[in-house]
C-alpha positions in Angstrom: 11.0 4.8 11.9 11.4 1.4 10.6 9.6 1.1 7.4 8.8 -2.4 6.2 10.8 -3.3 3.0 9.2 -4.6 -0.1 10.9 -7.0 -2.6 9.7 -8.4 -5.8 10.2 -12.4 -6.3 13.4 -11.6 -8.3 14.9 -9.2 -5.7 13.8 -11.7 -2.7 15.9 -14.5 -4.7 18.6 -12.2 -4.8 18.5 -11.3 -1.0 18.3 -15.2 -0.2 21.4 -15.6 -2.4 23.3 -12.9 -0.6 22.4 -14.3 2.7 23.8 -17.9 1.5 27.0 -16.2 0.1 27.4 -14.5 3.6 27.3 -17.9 5.3 23.8 -19.2 5.5 22.4 -22.2 3.7 18.9 -22.8 2.4 18.1 -25.1 5.0 19.0 -22.8 7.7 16.8 -20.1 6.0 14.1 -22.8 5.5 14.5 -23.7 9.4 14.2 -19.9 10.5 11.4 -19.3 8.1 9.3 -22.4 9.2 10.0 -21.7 13.1 8.8 -18.0 12.5 5.9 -19.4 10.8 5.2 -21.7 13.8 5.6 -18.9 16.4 3.3 -16.6 14.6 0.7 -19.1 14.0 0.9 -20.2 17.9 0.8 -16.6 19.1 -2.2 -15.8 16.7 -4.5 -19.1 17.3 -3.0 -20.6 20.2 -2.6 -24.4 20.6 -5.1 -25.0 18.2 -5.5 -28.5 16.1 -3.6 -27.6 13.0 -3.6 -28.9 9.4 -0.6 -27.8 7.3 -0.9 -28.0 3.5 2.4 -28.7 1.8 3.3 -28.2 -1.8 6.5 -29.5 -3.6 8.8 -26.7 -3.7 10.5 -24.5 -0.7 7.2 -23.0 0.4 6.2 -26.5 1.3 9.5 -27.0 3.2 8.5 -24.0 5.3 5.2 -25.8 6.1 7.1 -29.1 7.1 9.4 -27.0 9.4 6.2 -25.2 11.0 4.5 -28.3 11.6 7.4 -29.8 13.6 7.8 -26.7 15.6 3.9 -26.8 16.2 3.9 -30.2 17.2 6.9 -29.6 19.7 4.9 -27.0 21.3 2.0 -29.5 22.0 -0.3 -28.7 19.2 -2.2 -31.6 17.5 -0.7 -31.3 13.6 -1.7 -33.2 10.7 0.4 -32.6 7.3 -1.5 -32.9 3.8 1.0 -32.9 0.9 0.0 -31.9 -2.6 2.9 -34.1 -4.0 6.4 -35.2 -3.1 9.1 -32.3 -2.3 11.4 -31.7 -5.4 13.7 -29.2 -4.0 16.6 -30.6 -1.9 15.7 -28.2 1.1 12.0 -29.3 1.0 13.0 -32.9 0.9 15.3 -32.1 3.9 12.5 -30.4 5.8 10.2 -33.3 5.1 12.6 -35.6 6.6 12.8 -34.0 9.9 8.9 -34.4 10.2 8.1 -37.5 12.1 4.5 -37.5 11.9 2.3 -39.0 9.3 1.8 -37.3 5.8 -1.5 -37.6 4.1 -2.2 -37.0 0.6 -4.3 -33.7 -0.2 -7.2 -35.1 -1.9 -10.9 -34.3 -1.7 -11.2 -36.6 1.4 -8.8 -34.7 3.3 -10.5 -33.6 6.6 -10.5 -30.0 7.5 -8.8 -28.7 10.5 -9.7 -25.7 13.0 -6.4 -24.1 11.8 -5.1 -24.4 8.3 -1.8 -23.1 7.1 -1.4 -22.9 3.4 2.1 -24.0 2.4 1.4 -24.9 -1.1 3.1 -22.2 -3.3 4.8 -19.2 -2.4 6.9 -16.4 -4.2 7.8 -16.9 -8.0 4.1 -18.5 -8.9 3.5 -17.7 -12.7 0.4 -19.9 -13.2 -2.7 -20.8 -11.3 -2.9 -23.8 -8.9 -4.5 -26.9 -10.8 -8.4 -26.9 -10.4 -8.5 -29.7 -8.1 -5.6 -28.1 -5.7 -7.6 -24.9 -5.8 -10.8 -26.5 -4.9 -9.3 -28.4 -1.9 -7.6 -25.0 -0.7 -10.7 -23.4 -1.0 -12.9 -26.1 0.9 -10.4 -26.6 3.7 -10.0 -22.9 4.4 -13.9 -22.3 4.1 -14.1 -24.9 7.0 -11.3 -23.7 9.2 -11.9 -21.3 12.0 -8.3 -19.7 11.1 -6.6 -19.6 7.9 -2.9 -18.5 7.7 -0.7 -18.2 4.6 2.8 -18.8 4.4 4.7 -16.2 2.7 2.0 -15.3 0.0 -1.4 -17.1 -0.2 -1.3 -19.9 -2.9 -2.5 -18.7 -6.5 -1.3 -15.0 -6.0 1.2 -13.8 -8.6 3.9 -12.2 -6.2 4.8 -9.0 -8.2 1.4 -7.8 -9.5 -1.1 -9.2 -6.9 -2.9 -10.8 -9.4 -5.2 -14.0 -8.4 -4.0 -16.7 -10.9 -6.6 -19.1 -9.6 -9.3 -19.0 -6.9 -7.7 -17.6 -3.8 -9.4 -17.9 -0.3 -9.4 -15.1 2.1 -6.6 -15.6 5.1 -6.8 -14.0 8.4 -3.0 -13.7 8.5 -0.1 -13.9 6.0 3.3 -14.6 7.4 6.2 -13.7 5.3 10.1 -13.5 5.4 12.9 -11.0 4.9 10.5 -8.4 3.3 6.9 -7.8 2.3 6.0 -8.9 -1.2 4.3 -6.5 -3.5 1.1 -8.5 -3.8 0.6 -7.9 0.0 -0.2 -4.6 -0.7 -1.7 -4.6 -4.3 -5.3 -5.3 -5.5 -6.7 -7.8 -5.6 -4.3 -9.9 -3.5 -4.4 -7.2 -0.7 -7.7 -8.0 0.2 -7.0 -11.9 0.9 -3.8 -11.5 3.0 -5.3 -10.5 6.2 -2.7 -9.4 8.7 0.6 -9.0 7.7 3.4 -10.5 9.9 7.0 -9.8 8.7 9.8 -12.0 10.2 13.4 -11.7 10.2 15.4 -14.9 9.1 18.7 -13.1 8.5 18.1 -11.6 5.0 19.0 -7.9 4.2 16.4 -6.3 2.1 18.3 -3.4 0.4 15.4 -1.8 -1.5 14.1 1.7 -2.3 10.3 -0.1 -2.0 8.6 0.1 1.4 5.3 0.1 2.9 4.2 3.6 4.0 4.4 4.0 7.8 3.0 6.6 10.3 4.6 9.7 9.2 7.0 12.0 11.1 5.9 15.7 11.1 8.1 18.4 11.7 7.4 20.0 15.1 5.8 23.7 14.9 8.0 26.2 15.9 6.8 28.8 18.7 8.2 31.7 16.8 6.4 30.9 13.6 3.8 33.0 11.7 1.1 31.8 9.4 3.0 31.8 6.5 5.9 29.7 8.1 3.4 26.9 8.5 2.5 27.3 4.9 0.4 29.0 2.4 -1.8 26.7 0.4 -3.3 28.5 -2.8 -6.1 26.8 -4.5 -7.7 27.6 -7.9 -11.4 27.2 -8.0 -13.0 26.2 -11.3 -16.7 25.4 -12.3 -17.5 22.8 -9.5 -16.9 24.8 -6.3 -17.7 22.2 -3.7 -14.6 20.1 -4.6 -12.1 22.8 -4.3 -14.1 23.5 -1.0 -13.3 20.1 0.2 -9.8 20.5 -0.7 -9.4 23.8 1.0 -10.8 22.8 4.2 -8.8 19.5 4.4 -5.8 21.8 3.7 -6.7 24.0 6.7 -7.4 20.9 9.0 -4.1 19.4 7.9 -2.1 22.2 9.3 -1.6 24.9 6.6 -1.2 28.2 8.2 -2.9 30.1 5.8 -5.4 29.0 2.9 -6.4 31.0 0.1 -9.0 30.2 -2.8 -8.8 32.0 -5.9 -12.6 32.1 -7.2 -14.7 34.4 -9.4 -17.7 33.7 -7.2 -18.2 33.3 -3.4 -18.0 29.8 -2.4 -20.4 28.9 0.5 -19.4 26.9 3.3 -16.0 27.6 3.8 -14.2 28.0 7.0 -14.1 31.8 7.8 -10.4 31.2 8.0 -10.0 30.6 4.5 -9.6 33.5 2.4 -11.6 33.9 -0.9 -10.1 36.2 -3.6 -11.0 37.0 -7.3 -7.4 37.3 -8.0 -4.8 34.5 -8.7 -1.6 35.7 -7.7 0.2 32.3 -8.5 3.8 33.7 -8.1 3.4 35.1 -4.7 6.7 34.0 -3.2 5.0 33.2 0.2 3.0 30.3 -1.4 4.1 27.1 0.1 2.0 25.1 -2.3 -0.4 25.6 -5.2 -3.3 23.6 -5.7 -5.2 23.0 -9.0 -7.6 20.6 -10.5 -10.4 19.8 -7.7 -13.5 20.7 -9.5 -11.9 22.6 -12.4 -14.0 21.3 -15.2 -13.2 22.1 -18.8 -10.9 25.2 -17.9 -7.5 24.1 -19.1 -6.2 27.7 -18.8 -6.3 27.0 -14.9 -3.6 24.4 -15.4 -1.7 26.6 -17.8 -1.8 29.6 -15.0 -0.7 27.2 -12.5 2.3 25.8 -14.5 3.7 29.5 -14.8 3.9 29.5 -11.1 7.7 28.7 -9.3 5.8 27.2 -6.1 5.7 23.6 -5.4 2.1 22.3 -6.6 -0.3 19.4 -6.4 -2.1 18.6 -9.6 -5.3 16.6 -9.1 -8.5 15.5 -11.1 -9.4 17.6 -14.2 -6.1 19.3 -14.2 -4.6 15.7 -14.8 -7.3 14.9 -17.4 -6.8 18.0 -19.4 -2.8 18.0 -19.4 -2.5 16.0 -22.5 1.2 15.6 -22.1 3.2 14.3 -19.0 6.3 16.4 -20.2 4.5 19.3 -18.9 5.1 18.6 -15.5 8.7 18.3 -15.7 10.5 20.9 -13.6 7.7 21.9 -11.8 8.0 20.2 -8.5 4.8 18.8 -8.8 2.7 16.0 -7.2 -0.1 14.4 -9.2 -2.9 12.3 -7.9 -4.3 10.3 -10.9 -6.8 7.5 -10.3 -7.0 4.9 -12.8 -8.9 6.7 -15.5 -6.8 9.8 -15.2 -3.7 7.7 -15.1 -4.5 6.2 -18.3 -5.7 9.4 -20.2 -2.3 11.0 -19.1 0.1 8.3 -19.6 -1.6 5.7 -21.9 -1.1 2.0 -21.5 2.3 1.3 -19.6 3.3 -2.5 -19.4 4.0 -4.1 -16.3 2.4 -4.0 -12.6 1.0 -1.3 -10.9 4.3 -0.4 -9.1 6.1 -0.7 -12.4 3.6 1.7 -14.0 3.8 4.0 -11.2 7.3 4.5 -11.4 7.4 4.9 -15.1 4.9 7.5 -14.9 7.1 9.4 -12.1 10.0 9.1 -14.5 8.1 10.6 -17.6 6.4 13.4 -15.9 9.2 14.1 -13.4 6.7 14.5 -10.7 5.7 12.3 -7.7 2.7 10.3 -8.4 0.1 9.3 -6.0 -1.5 6.3 -8.1 -4.9 6.2 -6.5 -7.1 3.1 -6.0 -7.8 0.3 -3.5 -4.0 0.0 -3.5 -2.6 3.4 -3.7 1.1 3.8 -4.3 3.4 6.8 -4.2 6.2 6.8 -6.7 9.1 9.3 -6.9 11.2 9.9 -10.1 14.4 8.9 -8.2 12.8 5.3 -7.8 11.4 5.3 -4.3 8.2 3.7 -4.3 5.7 3.7 -1.2 2.8 1.3 -0.7 -0.3 2.2 1.3 -1.3 -0.2 4.0 -4.7 -1.5 3.8 -7.3 1.4 4.0 -10.9 1.2 4.6 -13.0 0.4 1.7 -15.5 3.3 2.3 -12.7 5.6 1.1 -14.5 4.9 -2.5 -16.8 7.8 -2.0 -17.2 10.8 -3.9 -15.0 14.0 -2.6 -12.5 11.9 -0.7 -9.9 12.4 -3.5 -10.3 16.2 -3.2 -9.7 15.9 0.7 -6.3 13.9 -0.2 -5.3 16.6 -2.7 -6.0 19.1 0.1 -4.0 17.3 2.7 -1.2 16.7 0.5 -0.8 20.4 -0.4 -0.7 21.5 3.3 1.8 19.0 4.2 3.9 20.3 1.3 3.5 23.8 2.2 4.4 22.8 5.7 7.7 22.1 4.6 7.9 18.4 3.8 9.5 17.2 0.4 7.2 16.1 -2.3 7.6 12.3 -1.9 7.4 12.7 2.0 4.4 14.9 2.0 2.8 12.6 -0.5 3.3 9.5 1.7 2.2 11.4 4.9 -1.1 12.5 3.3 -1.8 9.1 2.1 -1.2 7.3 5.3 -3.2 10.2 7.2 -5.9 10.1 4.7 -6.6 6.3 5.5 -6.2 6.8 9.3 -8.8 9.6 9.2 -11.0 7.3 7.0 -10.9 4.8 9.9 -11.7 7.5 12.6 -14.7 8.8 10.4 -16.3 5.3 10.0 -18.1 3.2 7.5 -20.9 5.7 7.0 -18.8 8.8 6.3 -19.0 11.5 3.5 -16.0 13.5 2.4 -17.3 16.2 4.5 -16.6 13.8 7.7 -13.4 12.8 6.4 -12.3 16.5 6.6 -13.7 16.6 10.2 -11.6 13.5 11.4 -8.2 15.1 10.2 -7.6 16.8 13.3 -8.0 13.5 15.4 -6.0 11.8 13.0 -3.0 14.2 13.5 -3.7 14.5 17.3 -3.2 10.5 17.6 0.3 10.8 17.2 1.6 14.4 17.1 
């Protein structure tokens, strides 16, 4: 599987310099980028009358090149420039455009297709208010909106909106995805993401999480070979029930729940027991936290186990010290509030915070939210592709914890199990539909697996 790489603004500059050192020049890279932008726009929108908005830097240069290629394809193209080019490459690109160049003002007429090539990676401050207003106005009047590299006004590494950012139908980027493409709030403004190869090598441990490859089931296996998930119930049995059912649906060969009272609604195949044999050598993954409540002794018990473990919800909130998880072969699944309670304020982007949390805890971190990340202590970082907004519903995190535990018990390593569960969780939500509740999400898991296994 070819996972799409992700580079920060600085890493992208280094990759571009590497391409230049290897024999390309800036003009050649710009020509490839602009041609790729034009190709993507033409395939997406057809020969639609186009307005290309060009800024003063290399992002604007890409726009001039794209305008030329679209015009050569027979499209009616207008170019509106925010100001004169400032980089040598952008000056060259403008010199190759033979059409008229309008000044971008409040009198600029909209076009059916608008291509935003005002500002790209490396932006550190918002657009001037007049430029932001014109961009919003023109995009608002267009039938199709396409951004070059990143939408103008977005901070590349954090995904923050530095000024008003309109929503785009598609973003065309080059060499690698950028963190902003998959971080909130920018993720919701980019639309479809198109990654174009322009001859840049992206050597990185950061990738978009892709469709997982799961190990095939051996016909000679028994239930323990497929993985035993042992879940520890707490004060709220509904949460652990969701997790246990999700683990069963995600392919665990055996699911057991330790509980002091019978839990209604569990599948008959899920074993309920009043003992917690957490050091049973057959356990493939231990699950603690969903519905635990204020019973921190359950976490203490779980940490005496030698088995791999998924630690979720209340178990994270009651952990107090991230150092407790070192050497535990653990996957932690915090949402923002739980993350702050365990790790405190960590400087940097969400990506940087996730990696620092993994380093401190020695655990794989599933940092949940509208832009879920999976971080490993070894520096690997997975960005979840856009997932349905209706995952913001009670109990869906319990489902994710159960799916993660099942995949870990099935033999995937911690980072791979977490990444696969995150991808499948989002895919199952698409299947379940906008009106789903967490119970529906559980029932959609088999279809999510069956679609590619």
